C-alpha positions in Angstrom: -34.0 5.5 -93.0 -31.5 3.3 -92.4 -32.3 -0.5 -93.0 -29.4 -2.8 -91.9 -27.9 -3.2 -88.5 -25.0 -0.9 -87.3 -22.0 -2.2 -85.5 -20.4 0.2 -83.5 -17.8 0.8 -80.7 -18.9 3.0 -77.6 -16.7 5.6 -79.0 -17.8 5.2 -82.8 -21.4 5.9 -81.3 -21.0 8.8 -79.3 -19.1 10.7 -82.5 -22.1 9.7 -84.6 -24.2 11.2 -81.7 -21.9 14.3 -81.1 -21.9 14.8 -84.9 -25.5 14.5 -84.7 -25.8 17.6 -82.2 -27.0 15.3 -79.2 -25.4 16.0 -75.6 -26.9 13.5 -73.8 -29.5 10.8 -74.2 -31.5 8.5 -71.5 -29.0 5.6 -70.2 -26.1 6.3 -72.5 -23.5 8.7 -71.1 -21.7 10.3 -73.5 -17.4 10.5 -72.8 -16.1 13.6 -70.9 -13.4 15.2 -73.5 -10.6 13.9 -70.9 -11.7 10.5 -71.2 -10.8 10.0 -74.3 -7.6 10.2 -76.4 -7.0 12.1 -79.4 -5.7 9.4 -81.6 -8.7 7.2 -80.8 -10.7 10.2 -81.6 -9.3 10.6 -85.4 -9.1 6.8 -85.6 -13.2 6.5 -84.5 -14.1 9.1 -87.2 -11.6 7.9 -89.8 -13.3 4.5 -89.8 -16.8 5.9 -89.4 -16.0 7.8 -92.8 -14.7 4.6 -94.5 -18.3 2.9 -93.6 -19.9 5.8 -95.0 -21.9 6.9 -91.9 -20.0 10.1 -92.0 -18.7 12.5 -95.0 -16.9 15.5 -95.3 -18.2 18.4 -96.3 -16.2 21.9 -97.1 -13.7 21.5 -94.1 -16.2 19.7 -91.7 -17.5 16.4 -91.0 -21.2 15.7 -90.8 -23.4 12.7 -90.6 -24.5 11.3 -93.8 -28.5 11.7 -94.2 -29.6 8.5 -93.3 -28.0 8.5 -89.9 -29.0 12.4 -89.6 -32.5 11.3 -89.8 -31.8 8.0 -87.5 -30.1 10.4 -84.9 -32.5 12.8 -85.4 -35.6 10.5 -84.0 -33.3 9.5 -81.1 -32.5 13.2 -80.0 -36.6 14.2 -80.5 -37.9 11.0 -78.8 -40.0 11.9 -75.7 -40.4 8.3 -74.8 -38.2 5.4 -74.8 -38.0 1.7 -73.2 -35.1 0.5 -71.1 -35.1 -3.4 -71.5 -33.0 -5.6 -69.2 -32.5 -9.3 -69.3 -32.7 -11.7 -66.9 -30.0 -13.7 -67.5 -26.2 -12.5 -67.3 -24.4 -12.2 -70.6 -27.8 -11.7 -72.6 -27.8 -8.0 -74.3 -29.5 -4.8 -72.6 -31.8 -2.6 -74.9 -32.7 1.0 -75.5 -35.3 1.8 -77.5 -36.0 5.1 -78.5 -39.8 5.8 -79.3 -40.4 8.4 -82.6 -41.9 7.9 -85.7 -39.9 4.7 -85.8 -38.2 2.7 -82.8 -34.9 3.5 -82.4 -33.2 0.3 -80.7 -29.8 0.3 -78.9 -28.4 -3.0 -78.2 -25.3 -3.8 -76.0 -24.2 -6.7 -77.4 -21.8 -7.3 -74.6 -19.6 -10.4 -75.4 -19.4 -9.8 -78.9 -17.0 -7.1 -80.6 -18.3 -4.3 -81.3 -19.9 -3.3 -78.5 -23.4 -2.1 -79.8 -25.6 -2.6 -82.4 -28.0 0.0 -83.7 -31.0 -0.8 -85.8 -34.6 0.4 -86.5 -38.1 -1.6 -85.8 -41.1 -0.4 -87.1 -43.4 0.8 -84.3 -46.3 -1.4 -85.0 -44.2 -4.5 -84.9 -41.8 -3.4 -81.9 -44.1 -5.6 -79.0 -43.8 -8.8 -81.7 -39.8 -8.5 -82.2 -39.4 -8.0 -78.7 -41.4 -11.5 -77.7 -39.0 -13.0 -80.1 -35.7 -11.4 -78.9 -36.7 -12.3 -74.8 -37.6 -15.4 -76.3 -41.2 -15.6 -75.2 -43.2 -18.6 -75.9 -46.7 -18.1 -77.9 -49.7 -16.8 -75.7 -51.8 -19.3 -77.4 -55.4 -18.0 -78.1 -56.0 -18.8 -74.0 -58.0 -16.0 -72.9 -57.7 -13.9 -69.6 -60.9 -15.2 -68.4 -59.4 -18.9 -68.8 -55.8 -18.0 -67.4 -57.3 -17.1 -64.5 -59.6 -19.7 -64.0 -56.8 -22.0 -64.4 -55.1 -20.3 -61.7 -57.9 -20.6 -59.1 -58.0 -24.6 -59.7 -54.0 -24.7 -59.0 -52.8 -24.9 -55.4 -49.5 -24.3 -56.9 -50.2 -21.3 -59.2 -52.7 -19.8 -56.8 -49.5 -19.6 -54.5 -47.1 -18.2 -56.7 -49.3 -15.7 -57.9 -49.9 -14.9 -53.9 -46.7 -14.7 -53.3 -45.7 -12.4 -56.0 -48.9 -9.9 -55.0 -47.0 -9.7 -51.8 -43.7 -8.6 -53.3 -43.7 -4.7 -52.7 -43.1 -2.8 -55.3 -39.5 -1.0 -54.8 -39.9 2.7 -55.9 -38.8 3.8 -59.0 -35.6 5.4 -58.1 -34.4 1.8 -57.5 -34.4 1.1 -60.9 -36.4 -1.7 -62.5 -33.4 -4.4 -61.9 -33.9 -3.4 -58.2 -37.7 -5.1 -58.9 -36.3 -8.1 -61.0 -33.8 -9.4 -58.3 -36.1 -8.4 -55.2 -39.1 -11.0 -57.1 -36.1 -13.4 -58.3 -35.3 -13.6 -54.4 -39.4 -14.3 -53.1 -39.6 -16.3 -55.9 -37.1 -18.6 -56.6 -37.0 -18.1 -60.4 -34.9 -15.4 -62.2 -37.1 -13.0 -64.5 -37.1 -13.4 -68.1 -37.1 -9.8 -68.4 -37.8 -6.4 -67.0 -39.0 -3.5 -68.8 -39.8 0.2 -68.4 -41.7 2.1 -70.4 -41.0 6.3 -69.8 -43.1 8.5 -71.9 -43.8 12.0 -71.9 -40.2 13.6 -71.7 -39.7 16.1 -68.8 -43.2 15.2 -67.3 -42.4 11.4 -67.1 -44.9 8.6 -66.8 -43.0 5.2 -66.0 -44.6 1.9 -66.3 -42.4 -1.0 -65.0 -43.1 -4.7 -66.2 -41.5 -7.9 -65.4 -41.8 -11.2 -67.4 -41.3 -13.9 -64.9 -41.5 -17.7 -65.5 -44.0 -19.6 -63.5 -45.7 -23.0 -62.9 -48.3 -22.2 -65.9 -45.5 -20.9 -68.2 -45.4 -16.9 -67.4 -46.7 -14.2 -65.1 -46.8 -10.6 -66.2 -46.3 -8.2 -63.3 -46.4 -4.5 -63.9 -46.8 -1.2 -62.4 -47.4 2.2 -63.1 -46.0 4.3 -60.1 -48.1 7.1 -60.3 -51.4 4.9 -59.2 -51.4 4.1 -55.6 -53.4 1.5 -53.6 -56.0 2.7 -51.6 -54.3 1.1 -48.3 -51.0 1.8 -46.7 -49.7 4.2 -49.7 -47.9 1.4 -51.5 -47.9 1.1 -55.4 -50.2 -0.9 -57.2 -48.7 -4.0 -58.8 -51.0 -6.0 -61.3 -49.7 -10.2 -61.3 -51.7 -11.9 -64.4 -51.1 -15.2 -66.0 -50.0 -15.2 -69.8 -53.0 -14.9 -71.8 -53.8 -13.3 -75.6 -55.5 -10.6 -74.3 -52.5 -9.8 -72.1 -50.2 -9.7 -74.6 -52.0 -7.8 -76.6 -52.4 -5.0 -74.3 -48.7 -4.8 -73.7 -48.6 -4.3 -77.6 -50.5 -1.4 -77.4 -48.4 0.1 -74.8 -45.4 0.3 -77.7 -47.8 1.6 -80.5 -49.3 5.0 -78.9 -47.5 8.1 -80.4 
């Protein structure tokens, strides 16, 4: 398996996918034939051969074995994670979960446009905490955090306002919920994370990380689970704690 990060243009990444027999992956539409000039395609293929990511065999071009395995895992993944940053200019990420986690990162202001690398499933959430610059949760338990919120008028007011902010629904996307929470709360979310499991029979879990008076709030919704009143989607709003972090960590380890 590849043990380094690859920096690629959108066209180069598309060429790698097409050479691996991939026609479509979540949140990354491949360009249509009429969108790419022949000269640009030839140059992209040549550059990938020079980078030793493609090789020529009997008058055809193939992926080198380590890239072929990486593309296979992306193609076969039934679960994936979409990570939206709160601040503009921060990278977007798509994480394809198979035996390992294949991370596609939109580097936005840097060039080339995409970074592709692999992380171990068991360490994925720890890496995401670092990538999203989340402070360490410390040893505070869920019960201790809940009690602190109860004793703080400011924190309990924040929790109430967040609980009243109705989940906008799956079709509008995780960023719609982030924007709604930010407008309601007056703080920019640190990140929005959508976990999609099960391939065609998709089960979706949305998570938003939001700064608050007592460090961080974690809000999540499983759209299939409805609250008992009004048919609205149940939303959990909990303060940061070691137990909450551990619960989230388990989401990315299931296979």
